[in-house]
VEXDREN-2710 file (C-alpha; in Angstrom, 1 decimal):
% VEXDREN-2710
k/r/px/py/pz
1/MET/53.6/143.3/109.3
2/THR/57.0/143.7/107.7
3/ALA/58.9/140.5/106.7
4/ARG/62.7/140.4/106.6
5/LEU/65.4/137.7/106.3
6/ILE/68.1/138.1/108.8
7/HIS/71.4/136.2/109.5
8/ILE/72.5/135.8/113.1
9/ASP/76.0/134.8/114.2
10/ASP/75.8/131.5/116.2
11/GLU/77.5/133.3/119.1
12/TYR/74.7/135.9/119.3
13/ALA/71.7/133.5/118.7
14/GLN/70.9/133.1/122.4
15/LYS/70.9/136.8/123.0
16/PHE/68.7/137.4/119.9
17/ASN/66.3/134.7/121.1
18/GLU/66.0/136.4/124.4
19/PHE/65.3/139.7/122.6
20/VAL/62.6/138.1/120.6
21/ASP/61.0/136.5/123.7
22/ALA/61.0/139.9/125.4
23/SER/59.3/141.6/122.4
24/ASN/55.8/140.6/123.7
25/GLY/54.8/139.1/120.4
26/HIS/55.9/142.0/118.2
27/ILE/58.5/139.7/116.6
28/GLU/57.6/136.3/115.1
29/ILE/60.3/133.9/113.9
30/ILE/59.1/131.6/111.0
31/ASP/61.4/128.9/109.8
32/ASP/62.0/128.9/106.0
33/PRO/61.5/125.3/104.8
34/LYS/63.9/125.9/102.0
35/LEU/66.7/126.6/104.5
36/THR/65.7/123.6/106.6
37/GLU/66.2/121.3/103.7
38/ASP/69.2/123.1/102.2
39/LYS/71.0/125.8/104.2
40/PHE/72.7/127.1/101.1
41/TYR/69.5/127.4/99.0
42/TYR/69.6/131.1/98.5
43/GLN/73.3/131.2/97.7
44/ARG/72.9/128.4/95.2
45/ARG/69.8/130.1/93.6
46/LYS/71.7/133.3/93.2
47/LYS/74.7/131.6/91.5
48/LEU/72.3/129.7/89.2
49/HIS/70.5/132.9/88.2
50/GLN/73.8/134.6/87.5
51/LEU/75.0/131.6/85.4
52/HIS/71.7/131.7/83.4
53/ASP/72.2/135.5/82.8
54/ASP/75.8/135.0/81.8
55/ILE/74.8/132.3/79.3
56/GLN/72.0/134.4/77.9
57/SER/74.3/137.4/77.4
58/GLY/77.0/135.3/75.8
59/LYS/79.5/135.9/78.6
60/VAL/79.6/132.1/79.2
61/ALA/79.4/129.7/76.3
62/MET/77.5/126.5/76.4
63/ILE/78.9/123.3/74.8
64/ASP/76.9/120.8/73.0
65/GLU/76.3/117.3/74.4
66/GLU/78.7/115.6/71.9
67/ARG/81.6/117.8/72.9
68/PHE/80.8/117.4/76.6
69/GLU/80.8/113.6/76.2
70/GLN/84.2/113.7/74.4
71/GLU/85.8/115.9/77.0
72/MET/84.5/113.7/79.9
73/ASP/85.8/110.6/78.1
74/LEU/89.2/112.1/77.8
75/PHE/89.1/113.3/81.4
76/GLU/88.1/109.8/82.7
77/LYS/90.9/108.2/80.7
78/LYS/93.4/110.7/82.1
79/LEU/92.2/109.9/85.7
80/ILE/92.3/106.2/85.1
81/SER/95.8/106.3/83.7
82/GLN/97.0/108.7/86.5
83/TYR/95.5/106.7/89.4
84/ASP/95.3/103.2/88.1
85/ASN/97.4/100.9/90.3
END
């Protein structure tokens, strides 16, 4: 058996289901639990792997924890001063 991931437009889903039903068991639909819990799982995974590759290659720089904390503190102070009533 060959396994494939397919995407179906919502408008076409009913017709596709009818086609599967008419296939006399030659097509089986198996729900992917990752997509049940998070419908953007595969897109998120792809972006995460790309980010990892970019960091490894030096295309994207990592900052250390101290610099991150300093930048977040400045950002928070800016937000407070901007939106404090």
